[in-house]
N, CA, C and O atoms as a printed pandas DataFrame, in Angstrom:
     atom_number atom_name residue_name chain_id  residue_number  x_coord  y_coord  z_coord
0              1         N          UNK        A               1  -10.395    2.592   -6.567
1              2        CA          UNK        A               1   -9.071    2.018   -6.462
2              3         C          UNK        A               1   -9.088    0.229   -6.808
3              4         O          UNK        A               1  -10.036   -0.514   -6.553
4              5         N          UNK        A               2   -7.957   -0.126   -7.357
5              6        CA          UNK        A               2   -8.136   -1.581   -7.519
6              7         C          UNK        A               2   -7.571   -2.321   -6.615
7              8         O          UNK        A               2   -7.539   -3.540   -6.785
8              9         N          UNK        A               3   -6.994   -1.714   -5.434
9             10        CA          UNK        A               3   -6.708   -2.788   -4.372
10            11         C          UNK        A               3   -7.615   -2.669   -3.119
11            12         O          UNK        A               3   -8.357   -1.712   -2.892
12            13         N          UNK        A               4   -7.454   -3.806   -2.306
13            14        CA          UNK        A               4   -8.192   -3.910   -1.192
14            15         C          UNK        A               4   -7.351   -4.316   -0.045
15            16         O          UNK        A               4   -6.168   -4.634   -0.165
16            17         N          UNK        A               5   -8.032   -4.294    1.117
17            18        CA          UNK        A               5   -7.487   -4.758    2.431
18            19         C          UNK        A               5   -7.011   -6.150    2.324
19            20         O          UNK        A               5   -7.758   -6.996    1.834
20            21         N          UNK        A               6   -5.722   -6.488    2.780
21            22        CA          UNK        A               6   -5.068   -7.736    2.676
22            23         C          UNK        A               6   -4.418   -8.062    1.487
23            24         O          UNK        A               6   -3.747   -9.092    1.544
24            25         N          UNK        A               7   -4.435   -7.438    0.377
25            26        CA          UNK        A               7   -3.805   -7.487   -0.832
26            27         C          UNK        A               7   -2.308   -7.393   -0.497
27            28         O          UNK        A               7   -2.037   -6.626    0.427
28            29         N          UNK        A               8   -1.416   -7.960   -1.014
29            30        CA          UNK        A               8   -0.064   -7.636   -0.994
30            31         C          UNK        A               8    0.540   -6.811   -2.176
31            32         O          UNK        A               8    0.333   -7.156   -3.340
32            33         N          UNK        A               9    1.261   -5.760   -1.871
33            34        CA          UNK        A               9    1.553   -4.868   -2.862
34            35         C          UNK        A               9    3.177   -4.547   -2.614
35            36         O          UNK        A               9    3.847   -4.951   -1.663
36            37         N          UNK        A              10    3.600   -3.762   -3.658
37            38        CA          UNK        A              10    5.256   -3.439   -3.866
38            39         C          UNK        A              10    5.099   -2.050   -3.968
39            40         O          UNK        A              10    4.242   -1.528   -4.681
40            41         N          UNK        A              11    6.055   -1.319   -3.141
41            42        CA          UNK        A              11    6.207    0.007   -3.369
42            43         C          UNK        A              11    7.206    0.191   -4.619
43            44         O          UNK        A              11    8.202   -0.507   -4.811
44            45         N          UNK        A              12    6.756    1.277   -5.458
45            46        CA          UNK        A              12    7.529    1.483   -6.726
46            47         C          UNK        A              12    8.138    2.966   -6.720
47            48         O          UNK        A              12    8.854    3.358   -7.641
48            49         N          UNK        A              13    7.844    3.664   -5.755
49            50        CA          UNK        A              13    8.482    5.064   -5.749
50            51         C          UNK        A              13    8.798    5.312   -4.431
51            52         O          UNK        A              13    8.363    4.526   -3.590
52            53         N          UNK        A              14    9.550    6.362   -4.043
53            54        CA          UNK        A              14    9.935    6.947   -2.735
54            55         C          UNK        A              14   11.134    6.178   -1.947
55            56         O          UNK        A              14   11.892    5.357   -2.463
56            57         N          UNK        A              15   11.151    6.550   -0.783
57            58        CA          UNK        A              15   12.261    6.129   -0.120
58            59         C          UNK        A              15   12.238    4.692    0.411
59            60         O          UNK        A              15   13.217    4.136    0.909
60            61         N          UNK        A              16   10.850    4.067    0.235
61            62        CA          UNK        A              16   10.698    2.605    0.636
62            63         C          UNK        A              16   10.498    1.686   -0.637
63            64         O          UNK        A              16    9.854    0.638   -0.606
64            65         N          UNK        A              17   11.093    2.171   -1.701
65            66        CA          UNK        A              17   10.992    1.657   -2.984
66            67         C          UNK        A              17   11.496    0.133   -2.925
67            68         O          UNK        A              17   12.462   -0.156   -2.217
68            69         N          UNK        A              18   10.812   -0.846   -3.692
69            70        CA          UNK        A              18   11.214   -2.192   -3.674
70            71         C          UNK        A              18   10.639   -2.930   -2.501
71            72         O          UNK        A              18   10.858   -4.142   -2.516
72            73         N          UNK        A              19    9.921   -2.440   -1.442
73            74        CA          UNK        A              19    9.549   -3.047   -0.021
74            75         C          UNK        A              19    8.121   -3.597   -0.557
75            76         O          UNK        A              19    7.442   -3.026   -1.411
76            77         N          UNK        A              20    7.841   -4.613   -0.008
77            78        CA          UNK        A              20    6.564   -5.409   -0.130
78            79         C          UNK        A              20    5.921   -5.224    1.228
79            80         O          UNK        A              20    6.548   -4.806    2.202
80            81         N          UNK        A              21    4.613   -5.563    1.248
81            82        CA          UNK        A              21    3.896   -5.435    2.344
82            83         C          UNK        A              21    2.310   -5.573    2.153
83            84         O          UNK        A              21    1.816   -5.301    1.059
84            85         N          UNK        A              22    1.473   -6.021    3.287
85            86        CA          UNK        A              22    0.138   -6.293    3.128
86            87         C          UNK        A              22   -0.635   -4.941    3.360
87            88         O          UNK        A              22   -0.180   -4.144    4.181
88            89         N          UNK        A              23   -1.664   -4.688    2.740
89            90        CA          UNK        A              23   -2.508   -3.420    2.880
90            91         C          UNK        A              23   -3.304   -3.659    4.345
91            92         O          UNK        A              23   -3.959   -4.669    4.605
92            93         N          UNK        A              24   -3.109   -2.532    5.231
93            94        CA          UNK        A              24   -3.612   -2.573    6.349
94            95         C          UNK        A              24   -5.216   -1.724    6.194
95            96         O          UNK        A              24   -6.270   -2.195    6.622
96            97         N          UNK        A              25   -5.093   -0.523    5.553
97            98        CA          UNK        A              25   -6.267    0.463    5.449
98            99         C          UNK        A              25   -6.216    0.938    4.094
99           100         O          UNK        A              25   -5.174    0.933    3.439
100          101         N          UNK        A              26   -7.295    1.338    3.672
101          102        CA          UNK        A              26   -7.374    2.043    2.483
102          103         C          UNK        A              26   -8.381    3.216    2.572
103          104         O          UNK        A              26   -9.474    3.129    3.132
104          105         N          UNK        A              27   -7.889    4.342    1.950
105          106        CA          UNK        A              27   -8.371    5.646    1.901
106          107         C          UNK        A              27   -8.676    5.920    0.436
107          108         O          UNK        A              27   -7.846    6.527   -0.241
108          109         N          UNK        A              28   -9.808    5.509   -0.080
109          110        CA          UNK        A              28  -10.193    5.742   -1.594
110          111         C          UNK        A              28  -10.204    7.200   -1.795
111          112         O          UNK        A              28   -9.526    7.661   -2.713
112          113         N          UNK        A              29  -10.809    7.876   -1.137
113          114        CA          UNK        A              29  -11.101    9.460   -1.393
114          115         C          UNK        A              29   -9.892   10.117   -1.399
115          116         O          UNK        A              29   -9.880   11.160   -2.052
116          117         N          UNK        A              30   -8.746    9.753   -0.783
117          118        CA          UNK        A              30   -7.527   10.412   -0.903
118          119         C          UNK        A              30   -6.344    9.681   -1.800
119          120         O          UNK        A              30   -5.227   10.165   -1.979
120          121         N          UNK        A              31   -6.755    8.574   -2.263
121          122        CA          UNK        A              31   -5.996    7.690   -2.942
122          123         C          UNK        A              31   -4.645    7.376   -2.348
123          124         O          UNK        A              31   -3.553    7.535   -2.893
124          125         N          UNK        A              32   -4.927    6.842   -0.985
125          126        CA          UNK        A              32   -3.798    6.332   -0.298
126          127         C          UNK        A              32   -4.211    4.932    0.475
127          128         O          UNK        A              32   -5.337    4.504    0.730
128          129         N          UNK        A              33   -3.099    4.446    0.721
129          130        CA          UNK        A              33   -3.150    3.189    1.460
130          131         C          UNK        A              33   -2.055    3.220    2.580
131          132         O          UNK        A              33   -0.992    3.838    2.508
132          133         N          UNK        A              34   -2.522    2.395    3.706
133          134        CA          UNK        A              34   -1.505    2.102    4.776
134          135         C          UNK        A              34   -0.969    0.580    4.384
135          136         O          UNK        A              34   -1.720   -0.354    4.104
136          137         N          UNK        A              35    0.386    0.522    4.417
137          138        CA          UNK        A              35    0.993   -0.906    4.147
138          139         C          UNK        A              35    1.764   -1.371    5.349
139          140         O          UNK        A              35    2.559   -0.589    5.871
140          141         N          UNK        A              36    1.611   -2.462    5.784
141          142        CA          UNK        A              36    2.191   -3.040    6.982
142          143         C          UNK        A              36    3.784   -3.066    6.629
143          144         O          UNK        A              36    4.170   -3.525    5.554
144          145         N          UNK        A              37    4.533   -2.631    7.443
145          146        CA          UNK        A              37    6.081   -2.647    7.673
146          147         C          UNK        A              37    6.670   -1.705    6.538
147          148         O          UNK        A              37    7.819   -1.859    6.122
148          149         N          UNK        A              38    5.880   -0.796    6.099
149          150        CA          UNK        A              38    6.395    0.174    5.424
150          151         C          UNK        A              38    6.212    1.667    6.130
151          152         O          UNK        A              38    6.662    2.671    5.578
């Protein structure tokens, strides 16, 4: 993955589309991240 904890990201699909937040936790094996406020 090209993102890491504390990076700021923007959601581009799904019900939270357009929201931004800071990454709290990364799960590289499952290609998932937990974003603050989303």
